[in-house]
MOPAC internal coordinates of N, CA, C and O (Angstrom, degrees):
PM7 1SCF
backbone

  N    0.0000 0     0.00 0     0.00 0    0    0    0
  C    1.4580 1     0.00 0     0.00 0    1    0    0
  C    1.5175 1   108.11 1     0.00 0    2    1    0
  O    1.2310 1   122.13 1   -30.87 1    3    2    1
  N    1.2932 1   113.53 1   149.13 1    3    2    1
  C    1.4437 1   120.76 1  -178.32 1    5    3    2
  C    1.5208 1   107.30 1  -143.99 1    6    5    3
  O    1.2310 1   120.56 1   -38.43 1    7    6    5
  N    1.3329 1   116.53 1   141.57 1    7    6    5
  C    1.4542 1   119.16 1  -179.48 1    9    7    6
  C    1.5189 1   112.41 1  -144.95 1   10    9    7
  O    1.2310 1   121.83 1   -30.39 1   11   10    9
  N    1.3312 1   114.10 1   149.61 1   11   10    9
  C    1.4616 1   122.77 1   176.27 1   13   11   10
  C    1.5200 1   107.06 1  -129.28 1   14   13   11
  O    1.2310 1   120.39 1   -43.60 1   15   14   13
  N    1.3199 1   116.85 1   136.40 1   15   14   13
  C    1.4646 1   120.57 1   176.13 1   17   15   14
  C    1.5229 1   108.55 1  -128.34 1   18   17   15
  O    1.2310 1   120.61 1   -54.74 1   19   18   17
  N    1.3194 1   116.44 1   125.26 1   19   18   17
  C    1.4628 1   120.76 1   173.79 1   21   19   18
  C    1.5167 1   107.40 1   -82.50 1   22   21   19
  O    1.2310 1   120.66 1   -46.79 1   23   22   21
  N    1.3243 1   116.35 1   133.21 1   23   22   21
  C    1.4625 1   119.74 1  -179.95 1   25   23   22
  C    1.5310 1   109.83 1   -55.72 1   26   25   23
  O    1.2310 1   121.40 1   -55.41 1   27   26   25
  N    1.3296 1   114.92 1   124.59 1   27   26   25
  C    1.4523 1   119.96 1  -179.58 1   29   27   26
  C    1.5158 1   113.28 1    69.80 1   30   29   27
  O    1.2310 1   120.67 1  -167.73 1   31   30   29
  N    1.3141 1   116.32 1    12.27 1   31   30   29
  C    1.4620 1   120.84 1  -176.82 1   33   31   30
  C    1.4986 1   112.82 1  -126.05 1   34   33   31
  O    1.2310 1   121.41 1    37.82 1   35   34   33
  N    1.3072 1   114.90 1  -142.18 1   35   34   33
  C    1.4597 1   120.78 1  -172.83 1   37   35   34
  C    1.5214 1   111.93 1  -106.41 1   38   37   35
  O    1.2310 1   122.54 1   -21.54 1   39   38   37
  N    1.3346 1   112.73 1   158.46 1   39   38   37
  C    1.4647 1   120.03 1   176.38 1   41   39   38
  C    1.5215 1   108.74 1   -95.94 1   42   41   39
  O    1.2310 1   120.94 1   -29.45 1   43   42   41
  N    1.3220 1   115.80 1   150.55 1   43   42   41
  C    1.4559 1   123.23 1   173.65 1   45   43   42
  C    1.5219 1   106.53 1  -129.45 1   46   45   43
  O    1.2310 1   120.61 1   -49.59 1   47   46   45
  N    1.3354 1   116.45 1   130.41 1   47   46   45
  C    1.4547 1   120.66 1   179.81 1   49   47   46
  C    1.5224 1   110.46 1  -123.21 1   50   49   47
  O    1.2310 1   121.48 1   -22.99 1   51   50   49
  N    1.3180 1   114.77 1   157.01 1   51   50   49
  C    1.4592 1   120.84 1   178.17 1   53   51   50
  C    1.5147 1   107.72 1  -154.18 1   54   53   51
  O    1.2310 1   120.94 1   -43.69 1   55   54   53
  N    1.3162 1   115.80 1   136.31 1   55   54   53
  C    1.4632 1   120.07 1   172.37 1   57   55   54
  C    1.5226 1   106.31 1   -86.12 1   58   57   55
  O    1.2310 1   121.00 1   -56.27 1   59   58   57
  N    1.3244 1   115.69 1   123.73 1   59   58   57
  C    1.4561 1   121.60 1  -178.00 1   61   59   58
  C    1.5298 1   109.42 1  -118.23 1   62   61   59
  O    1.2310 1   121.10 1   -26.96 1   63   62   61
  N    1.3255 1   115.51 1   153.04 1   63   62   61
  C    1.4581 1   120.44 1  -178.66 1   65   63   62
  C    1.5229 1   112.34 1   -72.58 1   66   65   63
  O    1.2310 1   120.63 1   149.19 1   67   66   65
  N    1.3376 1   116.41 1   -30.81 1   67   66   65
  C    1.4439 1   121.24 1   178.64 1   69   67   66
  C    1.5268 1   108.23 1  -154.68 1   70   69   67
  O    1.2310 1   120.48 1    -5.48 1   71   70   69
  N    1.3221 1   116.68 1   174.52 1   71   70   69
  C    1.4638 1   119.58 1  -177.18 1   73   71   70
  C    1.5248 1   111.04 1  -114.82 1   74   73   71
  O    1.2310 1   120.85 1  -145.02 1   75   74   73
  N    1.3200 1   115.98 1    34.98 1   75   74   73
  C    1.4600 1   120.67 1   176.14 1   77   75   74
  C    1.5320 1   109.36 1   -74.93 1   78   77   75
  O    1.2310 1   121.12 1   -23.98 1   79   78   77
  N    1.3059 1   115.46 1   156.02 1   79   78   77
  C    1.4677 1   121.13 1   179.31 1   81   79   78
  C    1.5153 1   111.14 1   -54.27 1   82   81   79
  O    1.2310 1   119.90 1   136.68 1   83   82   81
  N    1.3374 1   117.80 1   -43.32 1   83   82   81
  C    1.4647 1   121.28 1  -177.80 1   85   83   82
  C    1.5293 1   112.07 1   -62.47 1   86   85   83
  O    1.2310 1   120.35 1   151.97 1   87   86   85
  N    1.3242 1   116.93 1   -28.03 1   87   86   85
  C    1.4541 1   121.51 1   179.60 1   89   87   86
  C    1.5176 1   111.85 1   -82.07 1   90   89   87
  O    1.2310 1   120.43 1   141.57 1   91   90   89
  N    1.3455 1   116.79 1   -38.43 1   91   90   89
  C    1.4601 1   120.50 1  -173.92 1   93   91   90
  C    1.5317 1   113.88 1   -83.99 1   94   93   91
  O    1.2310 1   119.68 1   150.13 1   95   94   93
  N    1.3257 1   118.21 1   -29.87 1   95   94   93
  C    1.4572 1   119.11 1  -174.39 1   97   95   94
  C    1.5350 1   114.23 1   -65.21 1   98   97   95
  O    1.2310 1   118.16 1   141.44 1   99   98   97
  N    1.3436 1   121.12 1   -38.56 1   99   98   97
  C    1.4827 1   117.75 1   179.27 1  101   99   98
  C    1.5422 1   113.53 1   -58.81 1  102  101   99
  O    1.2310 1   118.53 1   131.32 1  103  102  101
  N    1.3429 1   120.41 1   -48.68 1  103  102  101
  C    1.4743 1   116.60 1   178.03 1  105  103  102
  C    1.5311 1   112.61 1   -67.18 1  106  105  103
  O    1.2310 1   120.11 1   149.08 1  107  106  105
  N    1.3212 1   117.39 1   -30.92 1  107  106  105
  C    1.4671 1   119.53 1   178.64 1  109  107  106
  C    1.5251 1   109.56 1   -64.93 1  110  109  107
  O    1.2310 1   120.23 1   132.59 1  111  110  109
  N    1.3182 1   117.16 1   -47.41 1  111  110  109
  C    1.4781 1   119.09 1  -177.42 1  113  111  110
  C    1.5323 1   111.77 1   -71.25 1  114  113  111
  O    1.2310 1   119.66 1   155.52 1  115  114  113
  N    1.3373 1   118.26 1   -24.48 1  115  114  113
  C    1.4687 1   120.72 1   175.75 1  117  115  114
  C    1.5280 1   112.16 1   -76.20 1  118  117  115
  O    1.2310 1   120.08 1   146.33 1  119  118  117
  N    1.3185 1   117.46 1   -33.67 1  119  118  117
  C    1.4625 1   121.03 1  -172.14 1  121  119  118
  C    1.5268 1   114.02 1   -98.16 1  122  121  119
  O    1.2310 1   119.59 1   160.26 1  123  122  121
  N    1.3219 1   118.38 1   -19.74 1  123  122  121
  C    1.4570 1   121.17 1  -174.82 1  125  123  122
  C    1.5331 1   109.06 1  -115.64 1  126  125  123
  O    1.2310 1   121.02 1   -51.08 1  127  126  125
  N    1.3280 1   115.66 1   128.92 1  127  126  125
  C    1.4596 1   121.16 1  -178.93 1  129  127  126
  C    1.5290 1   111.05 1   -69.42 1  130  129  127
  O    1.2310 1   119.93 1   -34.94 1  131  130  129
  N    1.3429 1   117.73 1   145.06 1  131  130  129
  C    1.4701 1   119.95 1   175.59 1  133  131  130
  C    1.5152 1   110.40 1   -56.39 1  134  133  131
  O    1.2310 1   120.54 1   -28.74 1  135  134  133
  N    1.3006 1   116.58 1   151.26 1  135  134  133
  C    1.4617 1   125.63 1   179.95 1  137  135  134
  C    1.5282 1   113.19 1    69.52 1  138  137  135
  O    1.2310 1   119.74 1  -169.01 1  139  138  137
  N    1.3244 1   118.11 1    10.99 1  139  138  137
  C    1.4556 1   121.10 1   175.06 1  141  139  138
  C    1.5228 1   109.53 1   -76.15 1  142  141  139
  O    1.2310 1   120.89 1   -26.68 1  143  142  141
  N    1.3095 1   115.90 1   153.32 1  143  142  141
  C    1.4586 1   121.31 1   171.45 1  145  143  142
  C    1.5158 1   106.85 1   -85.33 1  146  145  143
  O    1.2310 1   120.49 1   -54.35 1  147  146  145
  N    1.3204 1   116.67 1   125.65 1  147  146  145
  C    1.4636 1   122.02 1  -177.92 1  149  147  146
  C    1.5173 1   107.96 1  -118.02 1  150  149  147
  O    1.2310 1   120.64 1   -57.79 1  151  150  149
  N    1.3316 1   116.38 1   122.21 1  151  150  149
  C    1.4522 1   122.29 1   177.17 1  153  151  150
  C    1.5199 1   108.41 1  -102.23 1  154  153  151
  O    1.2310 1   120.19 1   -50.93 1  155  154  153
  N    1.3246 1   117.25 1   129.07 1  155  154  153
  C    1.4585 1   121.31 1   178.51 1  157  155  154
  C    1.5207 1   109.35 1  -137.11 1  158  157  155
  O    1.2310 1   121.30 1   -10.36 1  159  158  157
  N    1.3331 1   115.12 1   169.64 1  159  158  157
  C    1.4642 1   118.02 1   167.01 1  161  159  158
  C    1.5273 1   106.59 1   -77.70 1  162  161  159
  O    1.2310 1   120.13 1     9.24 1  163  162  161
  N    1.2912 1   117.35 1  -170.76 1  163  162  161
  C    1.4875 1   120.80 1  -174.81 1  165  163  162
  C    1.5039 1   113.25 1   -92.42 1  166  165  163
  O    1.2310 1   119.72 1  -159.77 1  167  166  165
  N    1.3174 1   118.15 1    20.23 1  167  166  165
  C    1.4607 1   120.56 1   179.99 1  169  167  166
  C    1.5195 1   109.31 1   -61.68 1  170  169  167
  O    1.2310 1   120.05 1   -45.75 1  171  170  169
  N    1.3303 1   117.51 1   134.25 1  171  170  169
  C    1.4726 1   122.59 1  -171.21 1  173  171  170
  C    1.5266 1   114.21 1   -62.27 1  174  173  171
  O    1.2310 1   119.49 1   152.92 1  175  174  173
  N    1.3050 1   118.58 1   -27.08 1  175  174  173
  C    1.4739 1   119.90 1  -179.54 1  177  175  174
  C    1.5219 1   112.16 1   -63.90 1  178  177  175
  O    1.2310 1   119.88 1   158.89 1  179  178  177
  N    1.3244 1   117.84 1   -21.11 1  179  178  177
  C    1.4560 1   121.12 1  -179.83 1  181  179  178
  C    1.5259 1   112.98 1   -83.45 1  182  181  179
  O    1.2310 1   119.78 1   174.91 1  183  182  181
  N    1.3428 1   118.03 1    -5.09 1  183  182  181
  C    1.4670 1   120.14 1  -179.59 1  185  183  182
  C    1.5148 1   112.70 1   -58.43 1  186  185  183
  O    1.2310 1   120.09 1   150.28 1  187  186  185
  N    1.3135 1   117.43 1   -29.72 1  187  186  185
  C    1.4811 1   121.01 1   179.71 1  189  187  186
  C    1.5180 1   112.55 1   -64.38 1  190  189  187
  O    1.2310 1   119.97 1   162.17 1  191  190  189
  N    1.3260 1   117.66 1   -17.83 1  191  190  189
  C    1.4687 1   119.86 1   178.35 1  193  191  190
  C    1.5295 1   111.31 1   -63.02 1  194  193  191
  O    1.2310 1   120.58 1   153.25 1  195  194  193
  N    1.3252 1   116.49 1   -26.75 1  195  194  193
  C    1.4681 1   120.65 1  -178.51 1  197  195  194
  C    1.5211 1   112.30 1   -63.46 1  198  197  195
  O    1.2310 1   120.13 1   154.21 1  199  198  197
  N    1.3161 1   117.35 1   -25.79 1  199  198  197
  C    1.4748 1   120.21 1  -176.29 1  201  199  198
  C    1.5277 1   112.12 1  -117.54 1  202  201  199
  O    1.2310 1   119.83 1  -159.51 1  203  202  201
  N    1.3105 1   117.93 1    20.49 1  203  202  201
  C    1.4701 1   121.76 1  -175.93 1  205  203  202
  C    1.5307 1   113.46 1  -123.75 1  206  205  203
  O    1.2310 1   119.43 1  -137.17 1  207  206  205
  N    1.3079 1   118.69 1    42.83 1  207  206  205
  C    1.4611 1   122.62 1   173.56 1  209  207  206
  C    1.5250 1   113.69 1    65.62 1  210  209  207
  O    1.2310 1   119.97 1  -151.48 1  211  210  209
  N    1.3146 1   117.67 1    28.52 1  211  210  209
  C    1.4611 1   121.85 1   175.91 1  213  211  210
  C    1.5124 1   108.86 1  -125.38 1  214  213  211
  O    1.2310 1   120.75 1   -25.53 1  215  214  213
  N    1.3330 1   116.18 1   154.47 1  215  214  213
  C    1.4512 1   120.76 1   168.86 1  217  215  214
  C    1.5233 1   105.11 1   -94.47 1  218  217  215
  O    1.2310 1   120.65 1   -66.42 1  219  218  217
  N    1.3210 1   116.37 1   113.58 1  219  218  217
  C    1.4615 1   121.54 1  -170.81 1  221  219  218
  C    1.5274 1   111.11 1  -105.75 1  222  221  219
  O    1.2310 1   120.94 1   -58.10 1  223  222  221
  N    1.3046 1   115.82 1   121.90 1  223  222  221
  C    1.4767 1   122.80 1   175.46 1  225  223  222
  C    1.5177 1   108.05 1  -115.32 1  226  225  223
  O    1.2310 1   120.59 1   -51.31 1  227  226  225
  N    1.3291 1   116.47 1   128.69 1  227  226  225
  C    1.4643 1   120.70 1   178.89 1  229  227  226
  C    1.5292 1   110.34 1  -101.94 1  230  229  227
  O    1.2310 1   121.45 1   -37.97 1  231  230  229
  N    1.3225 1   114.84 1   142.03 1  231  230  229
  C    1.4601 1   121.47 1   175.67 1  233  231  230
  C    1.5244 1   106.71 1  -112.14 1  234  233  231
  O    1.2310 1   120.59 1   -63.91 1  235  234  233
  N    1.3177 1   116.48 1   116.09 1  235  234  233
  C    1.4598 1   120.94 1  -179.94 1  237  235  234
  C    1.5163 1   108.27 1   -92.27 1  238  237  235
  O    1.2310 1   120.49 1   -78.25 1  239  238  237
  N    1.3260 1   116.66 1   101.75 1  239  238  237
  C    1.4641 1   121.55 1  -176.90 1  241  239  238
  C    1.5124 1   113.68 1   -65.33 1  242  241  239
  O    1.2310 1   119.54 1   162.03 1  243  242  241
  N    1.3108 1   118.48 1   -17.97 1  243  242  241
  C    1.4569 1   118.85 1   178.74 1  245  243  242
  C    1.5325 1   111.28 1   -75.60 1  246  245  243
  O    1.2310 1   120.09 1   162.78 1  247  246  245
  N    1.3319 1   117.43 1   -17.22 1  247  246  245
  C    1.4648 1   119.63 1   178.25 1  249  247  246
  C    1.5217 1   112.94 1  -112.45 1  250  249  247
  O    1.2310 1   119.17 1   145.31 1  251  250  249
  N    1.3307 1   119.18 1   -34.69 1  251  250  249
  C    1.4518 1   121.40 1   178.02 1  253  251  250
  C    1.5244 1   110.33 1  -161.24 1  254  253  251
  O    1.2310 1   120.91 1   -20.01 1  255  254  253
  N    1.3392 1   115.87 1   159.99 1  255  254  253
  C    1.4592 1   120.10 1   179.51 1  257  255  254
  C    1.5212 1   112.42 1  -101.99 1  258  257  255
  O    1.2310 1   120.49 1   159.00 1  259  258  257
  N    1.3095 1   116.66 1   -21.00 1  259  258  257
  C    1.4598 1   119.93 1  -179.63 1  261  259  258
  C    1.5083 1   109.37 1  -157.81 1  262  261  259
  O    1.2310 1   121.50 1   -28.75 1  263  262  261
  N    1.3184 1   114.73 1   151.25 1  263  262  261
  C    1.4423 1   121.33 1   173.54 1  265  263  262
  C    1.5224 1   106.80 1  -143.52 1  266  265  263
  O    1.2310 1   121.28 1   -88.38 1  267  266  265
  N    1.3327 1   115.17 1    91.62 1  267  266  265
  C    1.4559 1   120.24 1  -173.55 1  269  267  266
  C    1.5200 1   110.50 1    64.97 1  270  269  267
  O    1.2310 1   120.63 1    54.36 1  271  270  269
  N    1.3294 1   116.40 1  -125.64 1  271  270  269
  C    1.4688 1   120.36 1   179.16 1  273  271  270
  C    1.5230 1   111.89 1   -82.77 1  274  273  271
  O    1.2310 1   119.92 1   175.07 1  275  274  273
  N    1.3077 1   117.77 1    -4.93 1  275  274  273
  C    1.4669 1   121.24 1   179.39 1  277  275  274
  C    1.5181 1   109.20 1   -84.06 1  278  277  275
  O    1.2310 1   120.62 1   -86.63 1  279  278  277
  N    1.3234 1   116.43 1    93.37 1  279  278  277
  C    1.4544 1   120.94 1   177.85 1  281  279  278
  C    1.5221 1   109.37 1  -158.93 1  282  281  279
  O    1.2310 1   121.51 1   -14.42 1  283  282  281
  N    1.3235 1   114.71 1   165.58 1  283  282  281
  C    1.4750 1   120.36 1   176.86 1  285  283  282
  C    1.5220 1   108.90 1  -125.98 1  286  285  283
  O    1.2310 1   120.94 1  -148.97 1  287  286  285
  N    1.3263 1   115.81 1    31.03 1  287  286  285
  C    1.4603 1   120.90 1  -177.13 1  289  287  286
  C    1.5250 1   112.54 1   -63.67 1  290  289  287
  O    1.2310 1   119.38 1   148.31 1  291  290  289
  N    1.3194 1   118.78 1   -31.69 1  291  290  289
  C    1.4648 1   121.40 1  -179.06 1  293  291  290
  C    1.5237 1   112.50 1   -62.74 1  294  293  291
  O    1.2310 1   120.65 1   131.81 1  295  294  293
  N    1.3319 1   116.37 1   -48.19 1  295  294  293
  C    1.4624 1   118.99 1  -179.80 1  297  295  294
  C    1.5202 1   109.83 1   -71.43 1  298  297  295
  O    1.2310 1   119.68 1   146.23 1  299  298  297
  N    1.3244 1   118.21 1   -33.77 1  299  298  297
  C    1.4695 1   120.71 1   175.86 1  301  299  298
  C    1.5229 1   109.38 1   -63.23 1  302  301  299
  O    1.2310 1   120.06 1   141.67 1  303  302  301
  N    1.3219 1   117.48 1   -38.33 1  303  302  301
  C    1.4723 1   121.92 1   176.78 1  305  303  302
  C    1.5264 1   110.18 1   -61.69 1  306  305  303
  O    1.2310 1   120.55 1   135.13 1  307  306  305
  N    1.3431 1   116.56 1   -44.87 1  307  306  305
  C    1.4606 1   119.54 1   178.03 1  309  307  306
  C    1.5162 1   111.08 1   -57.70 1  310  309  307
  O    1.2310 1   120.36 1   130.27 1  311  310  309
  N    1.3391 1   116.93 1   -49.73 1  311  310  309
  C    1.4718 1   119.71 1  -177.31 1  313  311  310
  C    1.5239 1   111.59 1   -61.32 1  314  313  311
  O    1.2310 1   120.16 1   141.98 1  315  314  313
  N    1.3297 1   117.30 1   -38.02 1  315  314  313
  C    1.4722 1   120.07 1   176.87 1  317  315  314
  C    1.5170 1   111.34 1   -63.46 1  318  317  315
  O    1.2310 1   120.15 1   135.81 1  319  318  317
  N    1.3369 1   117.33 1   -44.19 1  319  318  317
  C    1.4595 1   120.74 1   178.19 1  321  319  318
  C    1.5292 1   111.46 1   -63.67 1  322  321  319
  O    1.2310 1   120.75 1   137.35 1  323  322  321
  N    1.3375 1   116.16 1   -42.65 1  323  322  321
  C    1.4602 1   119.62 1   179.28 1  325  323  322
  C    1.5236 1   111.26 1   -62.22 1  326  325  323
  O    1.2310 1   120.51 1   138.11 1  327  326  325
  N    1.3324 1   116.62 1   -41.89 1  327  326  325
  C    1.4737 1   119.99 1   179.58 1  329  327  326
  C    1.5204 1   110.75 1   -61.88 1  330  329  327
  O    1.2310 1   120.25 1   139.34 1  331  330  329
  N    1.3278 1   117.14 1   -40.66 1  331  330  329
  C    1.4695 1   120.54 1   179.07 1  333  331  330
  C    1.5232 1   110.69 1   -62.63 1  334  333  331
  O    1.2310 1   119.91 1   137.48 1  335  334  333
  N    1.3120 1   117.77 1   -42.52 1  335  334  333
  C    1.4687 1   121.37 1   179.60 1  337  335  334
  C    1.5186 1   110.55 1   -67.32 1  338  337  335
  O    1.2310 1   120.29 1   131.32 1  339  338  337
  N    1.3208 1   117.06 1   -48.68 1  339  338  337
  C    1.4577 1   121.52 1  -174.72 1  341  339  338
  C    1.5355 1   112.11 1   -68.76 1  342  341  339
  O    1.2310 1   120.39 1   149.58 1  343  342  341
  N    1.3055 1   116.87 1   -30.42 1  343  342  341
  C    1.4671 1   121.53 1   179.43 1  345  343  342
  C    1.5317 1   111.77 1   -61.13 1  346  345  343
  O    1.2310 1   120.20 1   150.16 1  347  346  345
  N    1.3236 1   117.23 1   -29.84 1  347  346  345
  C    1.4655 1   122.19 1  -177.97 1  349  347  346
  C    1.5358 1   112.06 1   -62.64 1  350  349  347
  O    1.2310 1   120.66 1   156.90 1  351  350  349
  N    1.3245 1   116.34 1   -23.10 1  351  350  349
  C    1.4668 1   119.65 1  -174.93 1  353  351  350
  C    1.5321 1   112.74 1   -85.78 1  354  353  351
  O    1.2310 1   119.52 1   173.19 1  355  354  353
  N    1.3197 1   118.51 1    -6.81 1  355  354  353
  C    1.4630 1   122.10 1   180.00 1  357  355  354
  C    1.5245 1   112.68 1    51.58 1  358  357  355
  O    1.2310 1   120.64 1  -136.51 1  359  358  357
  N    1.2828 1   116.38 1    43.49 1  359  358  357
  C    1.4657 1   121.00 1   179.30 1  361  359  358
  C    1.5224 1   110.87 1   109.91 1  362  361  359
  O    1.2310 1   121.20 1   -46.48 1  363  362  361
  N    1.3110 1   115.31 1   133.52 1  363  362  361
  C    1.4575 1   122.29 1  -179.56 1  365  363  362
  C    1.5208 1   107.44 1  -126.12 1  366  365  363
  O    1.2310 1   119.80 1   -46.12 1  367  366  365
  N    1.3264 1   117.99 1   133.88 1  367  366  365
  C    1.4691 1   119.06 1   176.62 1  369  367  366
  C    1.5394 1   110.45 1   -56.21 1  370  369  367
  O    1.2310 1   120.71 1   -43.79 1  371  370  369
  N    1.3237 1   116.26 1   136.21 1  371  370  369
  C    1.4566 1   121.75 1  -176.21 1  373  371  370
  C    1.5284 1   112.37 1   -52.99 1  374  373  371
  O    1.2310 1   120.12 1   140.21 1  375  374  373
  N    1.3170 1   117.38 1   -39.79 1  375  374  373
  C    1.4634 1   120.75 1  -179.35 1  377  375  374
  C    1.5113 1   113.66 1   -67.64 1  378  377  375
  O    1.2310 1   120.06 1   155.18 1  379  378  377
  N    1.3248 1   117.48 1   -24.82 1  379  378  377
  C    1.4665 1   121.93 1  -178.92 1  381  379  378
  C    1.5246 1   112.58 1   -93.41 1  382  381  379
  O    1.2310 1   120.72 1   167.19 1  383  382  381
  N    1.3247 1   116.23 1   -12.81 1  383  382  381
  C    1.4767 1   119.03 1  -173.57 1  385  383  382
  C    1.5303 1   113.26 1   -55.45 1  386  385  383
  O    1.2310 1   118.61 1   135.15 1  387  386  385
  N    1.3466 1   120.25 1   -44.85 1  387  386  385
  C    1.4673 1   118.47 1   179.76 1  389  387  386
  C    1.5245 1   113.46 1   -55.93 1  390  389  387
  O    1.2310 1   120.03 1   144.17 1  391  390  389
  N    1.3314 1   117.55 1   -35.83 1  391  390  389
  C    1.4708 1   120.38 1   179.06 1  393  391  390
  C    1.5373 1   111.14 1   -68.76 1  394  393  391
  O    1.2310 1   120.53 1   139.02 1  395  394  393
  N    1.3224 1   116.58 1   -40.98 1  395  394  393
  C    1.4666 1   119.97 1   177.30 1  397  395  394
  C    1.5273 1   110.48 1   -63.31 1  398  397  395
  O    1.2310 1   120.59 1   139.20 1  399  398  397
  N    1.3333 1   116.49 1   -40.80 1  399  398  397
  C    1.4525 1   120.59 1   178.71 1  401  399  398
  C    1.5307 1   110.79 1   -64.87 1  402  401  399
  O    1.2310 1   120.11 1   138.36 1  403  402  401
  N    1.3305 1   117.39 1   -41.64 1  403  402  401
  C    1.4650 1   120.56 1   177.72 1  405  403  402
  C    1.5270 1   111.44 1   -65.02 1  406  405  403
  O    1.2310 1   120.38 1   147.39 1  407  406  405
  N    1.3405 1   116.88 1   -32.61 1  407  406  405
  C    1.4766 1   118.37 1   175.27 1  409  407  406
  C    1.5301 1   109.92 1   -64.26 1  410  409  407
  O    1.2310 1   120.08 1   138.04 1  411  410  409
  N    1.3442 1   117.45 1   -41.96 1  411  410  409
  C    1.4624 1   120.70 1   177.16 1  413  411  410
  C    1.5284 1   110.31 1   -61.22 1  414  413  411
  O    1.2310 1   120.75 1   138.77 1  415  414  413
  N    1.3224 1   116.17 1   -41.23 1  415  414  413
  C    1.4615 1   121.59 1   177.42 1  417  415  414
  C    1.5334 1   110.22 1   -59.74 1  418  417  415
  O    1.2310 1   120.77 1   131.54 1  419  418  417
  N    1.3322 1   116.12 1   -48.46 1  419  418  417
  C    1.4736 1   120.49 1  -178.68 1  421  419  418
  C    1.5332 1   110.88 1   -60.76 1  422  421  419
  O    1.2310 1   120.60 1   133.29 1  423  422  421
  N    1.3187 1   116.45 1   -46.71 1  423  422  421
  C    1.4666 1   120.05 1  -178.53 1  425  423  422
  C    1.5290 1   111.29 1   -63.61 1  426  425  423
  O    1.2310 1   120.19 1   142.36 1  427  426  425
  N    1.3230 1   117.25 1   -37.64 1  427  426  425
  C    1.4645 1   120.77 1   178.21 1  429  427  426
  C    1.5253 1   109.87 1   -66.05 1  430  429  427
  O    1.2310 1   120.91 1   136.68 1  431  430  429
  N    1.3220 1   115.87 1   -43.32 1  431  430  429
  C    1.4719 1   120.91 1  -176.19 1  433  431  430
  C    1.5352 1   113.15 1   -73.48 1  434  433  431
  O    1.2310 1   120.14 1   142.97 1  435  434  433
  N    1.3160 1   117.34 1   -37.03 1  435  434  433
  C    1.4511 1   120.13 1  -172.36 1  437  435  434
  C    1.5228 1   114.56 1  -118.83 1  438  437  435
  O    1.2310 1   119.67 1   172.82 1  439  438  437
  N    1.3240 1   118.24 1    -7.18 1  439  438  437
  C    1.4460 1   120.99 1  -179.87 1  441  439  438
  C    1.5216 1   111.11 1    77.46 1  442  441  439
  O    1.2310 1   121.42 1    -1.89 1  443  442  441
  N    1.3136 1   114.88 1   178.11 1  443  442  441
  C    1.4531 1   120.47 1   176.99 1  445  443  442
  C    1.5307 1   108.64 1   -81.34 1  446  445  443
  O    1.2310 1   119.61 1   -17.20 1  447  446  445
  N    1.3263 1   118.36 1   162.80 1  447  446  445
  C    1.4778 1   119.20 1   177.99 1  449  447  446
  C    1.5240 1   112.59 1   -54.12 1  450  449  447
  O    1.2310 1   120.00 1   143.45 1  451  450  449
  N    1.3198 1   117.61 1   -36.55 1  451  450  449
  C    1.4607 1   120.95 1   179.45 1  453  451  450
  C    1.5383 1   110.56 1   -63.85 1  454  453  451
  O    1.2310 1   120.52 1   140.71 1  455  454  453
  N    1.3277 1   116.61 1   -39.29 1  455  454  453
  C    1.4730 1   120.45 1   179.17 1  457  455  454
  C    1.5298 1   111.80 1   -71.24 1  458  457  455
  O    1.2310 1   120.09 1   154.31 1  459  458  457
  N    1.3358 1   117.43 1   -25.69 1  459  458  457
  C    1.4518 1   121.04 1  -178.53 1  461  459  458
  C    1.5170 1   112.76 1   -76.29 1  462  461  459
  O    1.2310 1   119.94 1   157.96 1  463  462  461
  N    1.3329 1   117.73 1   -22.04 1  463  462  461
  C    1.4714 1   120.94 1  -177.23 1  465  463  462
  C    1.4972 1   112.40 1   -75.83 1  466  465  463
  O    1.2310 1   120.10 1   180.00 1  467  466  465

């Protein structure tokens, strides 16, 4: 799984086969405008962001979770909410998982119908 969250905006998720740089960079470059500031954890696949027209800030969770505006708490919040929702199903067929993940994305981005009223 892979996710992007725009600060104060919407989340985008994608089920990926692996987390190699070659797999992650196409959706990153499609969804994030050049010259944007991108905050990530220290996962090595994100190292390519340093040379791809982005301002890349890394958050090392082993030393701190936030430093002023430098944090990834928003996307971490999304993943925690998604896990809580998906856990209720006690297992999801692999073929259906992308749809369940997109439902979590939709609910995070737009809220429940009650919240929309």
